[in-house]
C-alpha positions as CSV (number, residue, x, y, z in Angstrom):
1,M,15.4,9.4,2.7
2,I,12.2,8.1,4.4
3,S,10.6,11.5,4.8
4,K,10.6,12.7,1.7
5,T,8.6,9.4,0.9
6,L,6.5,9.5,3.5
7,L,6.2,12.8,2.6
8,T,4.8,11.9,-1.0
9,V,2.7,9.7,0.5
10,F,0.9,12.2,2.8
11,L,0.6,14.9,-0.3
12,L,-1.3,12.6,-2.6
13,S,-3.4,11.2,0.4
14,S,-4.2,15.2,1.3
15,A,-4.9,15.7,-2.2
16,L,-7.4,13.9,-2.5
17,F,-9.2,15.0,1.0
18,F,-8.7,18.5,-0.3
19,A,-10.8,18.0,-3.1
20,Q,-13.3,16.9,-1.7
21,E,-13.2,20.2,-0.1
22,K,-13.2,21.8,-3.4
23,K,-16.6,20.7,-4.3
24,K,-19.4,23.4,-3.3
25,E,-21.5,21.7,-1.1
26,K,-19.8,19.2,1.7
27,P,-21.8,15.5,1.6
28,K,-24.1,14.7,3.9
29,F,-21.8,13.1,7.0
30,N,-22.6,8.8,6.9
31,Q,-22.0,7.6,10.3
32,E,-22.7,4.4,9.1
33,L,-19.9,4.6,6.4
34,A,-17.6,5.7,9.0
35,T,-17.8,3.0,11.3
36,S,-17.8,0.3,8.7
37,L,-14.2,2.0,7.5
38,G,-13.0,2.2,11.0
39,A,-12.5,5.9,10.7
40,D,-11.9,8.5,13.9
41,Q,-13.7,12.0,14.2
42,Y,-11.6,13.4,11.4
43,G,-12.7,10.5,8.9
44,M,-9.1,8.7,9.5
45,K,-7.7,5.9,10.4
46,A,-4.6,3.8,11.1
47,Y,-2.6,1.9,8.9
48,T,1.0,0.3,8.8
49,I,3.4,1.4,5.5
50,V,6.2,-1.0,4.1
51,M,8.6,0.1,2.0
52,L,10.4,-2.4,-0.2
53,A,13.8,-2.0,-0.6
54,T,16.2,-4.0,-2.4
55,G,17.2,-7.0,-1.1
56,T,20.4,-9.1,-0.4
57,A,19.7,-11.8,-3.1
58,K,21.3,-11.5,-6.5
59,I,19.2,-14.5,-8.6
60,E,20.8,-14.8,-12.0
61,D,18.1,-17.0,-13.4
62,K,15.8,-15.2,-15.3
63,T,13.3,-17.8,-15.0
64,E,13.7,-18.2,-11.4
65,M,13.6,-14.2,-11.2
66,S,10.0,-14.2,-13.4
67,N,8.4,-16.7,-10.8
68,L,9.2,-14.8,-7.8
69,M,8.2,-11.4,-9.3
70,K,4.8,-13.5,-10.3
71,G,4.5,-15.1,-6.9
72,H,4.9,-11.4,-5.8
73,M,2.3,-10.1,-8.2
74,A,0.0,-13.0,-6.8
75,N,0.6,-12.7,-3.3
76,I,-0.4,-9.0,-3.6
77,G,-3.6,-9.6,-4.8
78,K,-4.8,-12.3,-2.8
79,L,-3.9,-10.1,0.1
80,A,-5.6,-7.3,-1.6
81,D,-9.0,-10.0,-2.1
82,E,-8.6,-10.5,1.3
83,G,-8.9,-6.9,2.8
84,K,-5.5,-6.6,4.0
85,I,-3.7,-4.4,1.6
86,I,-4.9,-1.2,0.4
87,V,-2.2,0.3,-2.0
88,A,0.7,-1.4,-3.4
89,G,3.4,-0.4,-6.4
90,P,6.4,0.2,-7.4
91,F,8.5,3.4,-7.3
92,L,8.9,4.6,-10.5
93,E,12.7,6.1,-10.5
94,K,15.8,5.1,-8.5
95,N,16.3,6.3,-5.5
96,K,19.4,6.6,-2.9
97,E,17.7,4.2,-0.3
98,N,17.2,1.5,-2.8
99,Y,13.5,1.8,-2.3
100,R,11.7,-0.3,-5.2
101,G,8.2,-0.4,-4.0
102,M,5.5,0.1,-1.0
103,F,2.4,-1.4,0.7
104,I,0.3,0.3,2.9
105,F,-1.5,-2.3,4.9
106,N,-4.8,-2.0,6.4
107,T,-3.6,-2.7,10.0
108,K,-2.0,-0.7,12.6
109,S,-0.2,-3.3,14.1
110,K,3.6,-3.5,12.6
111,E,3.8,-7.3,13.9
112,E,0.5,-8.3,12.0
113,A,1.8,-6.4,9.1
114,E,5.2,-8.2,9.1
115,Q,3.5,-11.4,9.0
116,W,1.6,-10.6,6.1
117,V,4.8,-9.0,4.3
118,K,7.1,-12.5,4.8
119,T,3.8,-14.4,2.6
120,D,5.9,-12.6,-0.2
121,P,8.0,-14.8,-2.1
122,A,10.5,-12.3,-3.3
123,V,10.7,-11.0,0.7
124,Q,11.0,-15.2,1.4
125,A,13.8,-14.9,-1.2
126,K,15.5,-11.8,0.0
127,V,15.0,-9.9,-3.6
128,F,13.5,-7.0,-1.2
129,S,13.8,-6.4,2.2
130,Y,11.3,-4.3,4.1
131,E,10.7,-1.6,6.6
132,I,7.9,-1.1,8.4
133,F,6.0,2.1,9.9
134,P,3.0,3.2,11.3
135,W,0.7,6.0,8.8
136,Y,-2.6,7.8,9.6
137,G,-5.0,8.7,6.5
138,S,-8.3,8.6,5.3
139,A,-10.5,6.0,6.4
140,A,-11.9,6.1,2.9
141,L,-8.9,4.9,1.0
142,P,-9.9,0.9,0.8
143,L,-12.5,2.4,-1.0
144,Y,-10.7,3.3,-4.1
145,L,-10.0,-0.9,-5.0
146,K,-13.5,-1.7,-6.0
147,H,-13.2,0.7,-8.7
148,H,-9.7,0.1,-9.9
149,D,-11.0,-3.0,-11.6
150,E,-13.5,-0.6,-13.2
151,I,-10.2,0.9,-15.1
152,S,-8.0,-1.6,-15.6
153,K,-8.1,-3.8,-18.8
154,E,-5.0,-6.3,-17.7
155,N,-3.4,-7.0,-14.8
156,P,0.8,-7.0,-14.3
């Protein structure tokens, strides 16, 4: 159920943390960076996870669905550019909860995350429904975004 999905997210973020731990020398603490990222004394902070599930809409028109998915991807890009979305992506396997993908929003406010997810055209059209959960993870998570453009040749 949701606990399996959240456990997977936790394990992936923990792997990043423990990979840092394996280095021979611990990097010097950077208070300025920690403060700029909103880190607590553990280098962590609160986020909000949104799980996207199959919605109630049954859209047969391929052009309409294609346009909704283009709008969905454009909205993700816009939210990422605004620093609101930290992680977004689809699940690669079907699951019994019908989860299709997830967002990690850079807010601890479930209300704010809901406002942001409602800007998605596919959510508005009910192609996706959603569930919202508070989450605690590394405050450094947003830093990966600046490197993503360096490693991607194309955008979906």
